[in-house]
ZAMARGU-4260 file (C-alpha; in steps of 0.2 Angstrom, whole numbers, plus 5000, padded with zeros to 4 digits):
<rodrens>
0) 5000/5000/5000 | 5014/5012/5005 | 5023/5007/4989 | 5008/5011/4978 | 5006/5028/4987
5) 5025/5032/4984 | 5023/5027/4966 | 5012/5043/4963 | 5027/5054/4969 | 5040/5048/4956
10) 5053/5062/4953 | 5070/5062/4945 | 5078/5078/4954 | 5077/5088/4969 | 5068/5102/4959
15) 5054/5091/4955 | 5053/5085/4973 | 5051/5103/4978 | 5037/5107/4966 | 5022/5105/4978
20) 5030/5117/4990 | 5035/5129/4976 | 5016/5130/4971 | 5012/5135/4989 | 5025/5149/4989
25) 5018/5156/4973 | 5001/5156/4980 | 5007/5166/4995 | 5017/5178/4985 | 5034/5172/4993
30) 5042/5169/4976 | 5038/5176/4959 | 5022/5168/4952 | 5029/5166/4934 | 5047/5159/4931
35) 5056/5171/4921 | 5073/5164/4917 | 5074/5175/4901 | 5071/5191/4910 | 5056/5196/4899
40) 5049/5212/4904 | 5030/5208/4903 | 5033/5193/4915 | 5042/5204/4927 | 5028/5217/4927
45) 5015/5203/4930 | 5025/5196/4944 | 5026/5213/4952 | 5007/5216/4950 | 5003/5199/4958
50) 5015/5203/4973 | 5006/5220/4975 | 4989/5212/4976 | 4995/5198/4988 | 5003/5212/4999
55) 4985/5220/5002 | 4979/5203/5009 | 4994/5204/5022 | 4988/5222/5026 | 4969/5218/5028
60) 4972/5203/5040 | 4981/5213/5054 | 4971/5229/5052 | 4955/5220/5055 | 4963/5211/5071
65) 4969/5228/5077 | 4952/5236/5077 | 4945/5221/5086 | 4959/5221/5099 | 4957/5239/5103
70) 4939/5235/5108 | 4943/5219/5117 | 4957/5224/5128 | 4952/5241/5134 | 4956/5237/5152
75) 4975/5235/5147 | 4983/5247/5136 | 4999/5237/5137 | 4991/5222/5130 | 4983/5232/5116
80) 4999/5241/5111 | 5009/5224/5112 | 4997/5215/5101 | 4997/5230/5089 | 5016/5229/5088
85) 5015/5211/5084 | 5003/5212/5070 | 5013/5227/5062 | 5029/5218/5064 | 5022/5202/5056
90) 5016/5213/5041 | 5033/5221/5039 | 5042/5203/5039 | 5030/5196/5027 | 5032/5211/5015
95) 5051/5211/5017 | 5051/5192/5013 | 5041/5195/4997 | 5054/5208/4992 | 5070/5199/4996
100) 5064/5183/4988 | 5059/5193/4972 | 5076/5201/4972 | 5085/5184/4975 | 5075/5174/4963
105) 5090/5170/4951 | 5101/5165/4966 | 5087/5154/4973 | 5085/5146/4956 | 5104/5143/4955
110) 5103/5136/4973 | 5092/5121/4967 | 5102/5119/4951 | 5117/5117/4962 | 5108/5103/4971
115) 5105/5094/4955 | 5123/5095/4950 | 5129/5089/4967 | 5117/5074/4966 | 5124/5070/4948
120) 5141/5069/4956 | 5136/5059/4971 | 5129/5046/4959 | 5146/5045/4951 | 5153/5039/4967
125) 5139/5026/4970 | 5127/5036/4981 | 5109/5040/4977 | 5095/5050/4984 | 5077/5045/4986
130) 5068/5060/4978 | 5051/5050/4979 | 5052/5050/4997 | 5057/5068/4998 | 5042/5073/4988
135) 5031/5063/4999 | 5038/5070/5015 | 5036/5088/5008 | 5018/5085/5002 | 5013/5077/5019
140) 5022/5091/5029 | 5012/5104/5019 | 4996/5095/5022 | 4999/5094/5041 | 5004/5112/5044
145) 4990/5119/5033 | 4978/5108/5042 | 4984/5115/5058 | 4981/5133/5052 | 4963/5129/5047
150) 4959/5119/5063 | 4967/5133/5074 | 4957/5147/5064 | 4941/5137/5066 | 4944/5135/5085
155) 4946/5154/5086 | 4930/5158/5076 | 4921/5145/5086 | 4926/5153/5102 | 4921/5171/5096
160) 4904/5165/5090 | 4900/5154/5105 | 4908/5163/5120 | 4909/5181/5114 | 4893/5180/5105
165) 4900/5189/5090 | 4888/5182/5077 | 4894/5185/5059 | 4884/5190/5044 | 4892/5177/5033
170) 4892/5189/5018 | 4905/5193/5006 | 4915/5204/5017 | 4916/5191/5031 | 4922/5178/5019
175) 4935/5190/5013 | 4941/5194/5031 | 4941/5176/5035 | 4952/5172/5020 | 4964/5186/5023
180) 4965/5180/5041 | 4970/5163/5036 | 4981/5169/5022 | 4991/5181/5035 | 4994/5167/5047
185) 5000/5154/5034 | 5014/5165/5029 | 5025/5162/5044 | 5025/5143/5044 | 5028/5144/5025
190) 5043/5155/5026 | 5051/5145/5040 | 5047/5129/5031 | 5055/5135/5015 | 5071/5138/5025
195) 5070/5121/5034 | 5067/5112/5018 | 5082/5119/5010 | 5092/5115/5026 | 5085/5097/5025
200) 5091/5095/5007 | 5109/5101/5013 | 5109/5089/5028 | 5104/5074/5016 | 5119/5078/5005
205) 5131/5079/5019 | 5125/5063/5026 | 5127/5055/5008 | 5144/5062/5008 | 5149/5053/5024
210) 5141/5037/5017 | 5153/5038/5002 | 5168/5040/5014 | 5162/5025/5023 | 5160/5015/5007
215) 5177/5018/5000 | 5188/5020/5016 | 5190/5009/5032 | 5184/5019/5047 | 5187/5006/5060
220) 5201/4994/5065 | 5189/4979/5061 | 5185/4986/5044 | 5203/4984/5038 | 5203/4968/5027
225) 5185/4965/5030 | 5175/4965/5013 | 5158/4967/5022 | 5163/4984/5030 | 5167/4995/5014
230) 5169/4993/4996 | 5185/4983/4990 | 5194/4995/4978 | 5212/4998/4973 | 5222/5013/4979
235) 5220/5022/4963 | 5201/5021/4964 | 5202/5027/4982 | 5212/5042/4976 | 5200/5046/4962
240) 5185/5045/4973 | 5193/5055/4987 | 5196/5069/4974 | 5178/5069/4970 | 5173/5069/4988
245) 5184/5084/4991 | 5176/5094/4977 | 5159/5088/4982 | 5162/5095/5000 | 5169/5111/4993
250) 5153/5113/4982 | 5142/5109/4997 | 5150/5123/5008 | 5147/5135/4993 | 5129/5130/4994
255) 5129/5134/5013 | 5136/5151/5010 | 5123/5154/4996 | 5109/5148/5008 | 5116/5160/5022
260) 5116/5174/5010 | 5098/5172/5003 | 5089/5168/5019 | 5098/5177/5032 | 5088/5193/5033
265) 5070/5186/5032 | 5074/5172/5044 | 5082/5184/5056 | 5066/5194/5056 | 5056/5178/5058
270) 5065/5173/5073 | 5063/5191/5080 | 5044/5190/5076 | 5043/5173/5085 | 5051/5180/5100
275) 5039/5195/5100 | 5024/5183/5098 | 5031/5173/5112 | 5032/5187/5124 | 5015/5194/5120
280) 5006/5177/5120 | 5014/5173/5137 | 5009/5189/5144 | 4991/5186/5137 | 4991/5169/5145
285) 4996/5177/5162 | 4982/5189/5161 | 4970/5175/5157 | 4975/5165/5172 | 4975/5180/5183
290) 4958/5189/5178 | 4948/5174/5173 | 4936/5184/5162 | 4928/5179/5145 | 4945/5181/5137
295) 4953/5167/5146 | 4951/5154/5132 | 4957/5167/5119 | 4973/5169/5129 | 4975/5150/5129
300) 4972/5149/5110 | 4984/5163/5107 | 4998/5153/5117 | 4994/5137/5107 | 4996/5147/5092
305) 5013/5153/5098 | 5018/5136/5101 | 5013/5131/5084 | 5024/5145/5077 | 5038/5140/5089
310) 5038/5122/5082 | 5044/5129/5064 | 5058/5139/5072 | 5064/5124/5082 | 5063/5113/5066
315) 5076/5123/5056 | 5086/5126/5072 | 5087/5107/5074 | 5092/5105/5056 | 5104/5118/5056
320) 5113/5111/5071 | 5113/5094/5064 | 5121/5100/5048 | 5136/5107/5059 | 5137/5091/5068
325) 5137/5081/5052 | 5152/5092/5046 | 5161/5088/5061 | 5156/5069/5059 | 5164/5069/5042
330) 5180/5076/5049 | 5180/5061/5062 | 5177/5049/5048 | 5192/5056/5038 | 5203/5055/5054
335) 5198/5037/5056 | 5201/5033/5038 | 5219/5041/5040 | 5222/5030/5056 | 5215/5014/5047
340) 5223/5017/5030 | 5235/5005/5022 | 5250/5016/5026 | 5251/5006/5043 | 5253/4991/5033
345) 5268/4999/5023 | 5276/5004/5040 | 5274/4986/5046 | 5282/4979/5030 | 5296/4992/5031
350) 5299/4987/5049 | 5300/4969/5044 | 5312/4971/5030 | 5323/4982/5042 | 5323/4968/5055
355) 5328/4955/5042 | 5341/4967/5035 | 5333/4966/5017 | 5329/4980/5005 | 5311/4983/5000
360) 5312/4975/4982 | 5319/4959/4991 | 5304/4958/5002 | 5292/4959/4988 | 5285/4976/4992
365) 5282/4986/4976 | 5289/5004/4976 | 5274/5010/4966 | 5262/5003/4978 | 5271/5012/4992
370) 5270/5028/4983 | 5252/5026/4980 | 5249/5023/4998 | 5259/5037/5004 | 5250/5049/4992
375) 5233/5043/4997 | 5238/5046/5015 | 5244/5064/5011 | 5227/5067/5001 | 5217/5062/5017
380) 5228/5074/5027 | 5225/5088/5015 | 5206/5084/5015 | 5207/5085/5034 | 5214/5102/5033
385) 5200/5107/5021 | 5187/5101/5033 | 5195/5112/5047 | 5195/5128/5036 | 5178/5125/5028
390) 5165/5118/5041 | 5147/5120/5037 | 5139/5133/5048 | 5121/5140/5046 | 5121/5158/5052
395) 5114/5175/5048 | 5130/5184/5053 | 5123/5190/5070 | 5121/5172/5077 | 5122/5154/5073
400) 5106/5144/5070 | 5109/5131/5083 | 5102/5126/5100 | 5111/5140/5109 | 5099/5152/5100
405) 5084/5143/5107 | 5091/5144/5125 | 5094/5163/5122 | 5076/5165/5116 | 5069/5156/5131
410) 5079/5167/5143 | 5075/5183/5134 | 5056/5179/5134 | 5056/5176/5152 | 5065/5192/5155
415) 5053/5203/5145 | 5038/5194/5151 | 5043/5198/5169 | 5045/5216/5164 | 5028/5217/5155
420) 5020/5209/5171 | 5027/5222/5182 | 5022/5236/5171 | 5004/5229/5169 | 5002/5227/5188
425) 5011/5243/5194 | 5000/5255/5184 | 4981/5255/5186 | 4970/5253/5171 | 4962/5268/5163
430) 4945/5262/5165 | 4946/5261/5184 | 4954/5278/5185 | 4941/5286/5174 | 4927/5278/5185
435) 4935/5284/5201 | 4936/5302/5195 | 4918/5302/5189 | 4912/5295/5206 | 4922/5308/5216
440) 4915/5322/5205 | 4897/5317/5208 | 4900/5317/5227
</rodrens>
């Protein structure tokens, strides 16, 4: 059954595997709608017009929510202002992402073409990638996170209708507002998923590169002379494969630098937006538990929404951290290959010949074979130096996308949450102040 399902996802390259998600990016305006490889002016104008129309949807969604929040949170100006700031920052991030992806459209196309070229070279060393599984996982992930957005939006509107008694008119304007609301909230997980998928493609290539090293070089003492541990090949073939692996590693690091260049700005703003949403939603959850009014469930729903957004940030942080670990793992494999290489056998043969007071030709050790072994050992050492100078790191220039960033976000969220709670508790709300003033005036 699973095989029949996977048969429907047959693909021959990473570009085809990415096509379902590319369609979603086009629908959300996060990439040009028409592919314009020849730089035709008409297609460029059409892409700009479509992006401007989609940009209005990102403005309508938050404006509508701001008007409702100003009426809903009158007792806490701090809550109103923090939510307004969140909506405005989200709109800014989404429009900035649309602009940057449009400006980097040629580099992003070169990025996926680089994946195709790397995959072709990986096949030359006997390593293949399952594109069919890639397409299946991407499609399944899209369905899951879009379903999460629709379910959460349905819960929010059900709460407004049942608890807050906001009965909608179900006219054309209501459907437009509902569509823009879902559209606005779908942008953040799509942007972060785009980055996470690209990082996942990189991670798979680094893992396949490590697999190629294990295939052609012994990486444990038990693998030396054991045909089941690695591919049996001559020293000349090992040297040729090592040259290809070194070139592939260099190309993968070039792709890492291109990814950092294309995604650094928008992902940095997305991390900042997730941090702001975390502070605001945590503050709303605190007020919900303290005051226990009709907005209690809304505070809980907003916090669940924040946890949903946080999942996507944690996902690309986990993948970025694993890429760095995979780069270090390749270095460990190379050092194990150096320690387990046949140069130790050459040293043993030389020591035996010296102990028997014989020259190497006498003890049947070919000089050409010794030269090949020593050359292979030198190439492994040079590859080790290359790994030292070019290790894959996913960064925006300000910080590295690893687990340290998540720990920093947690600490900063707790700090600013305490500050907001202190300001909210210290100052009386404006409604009570006005009511007290009216009461005193009447007496």
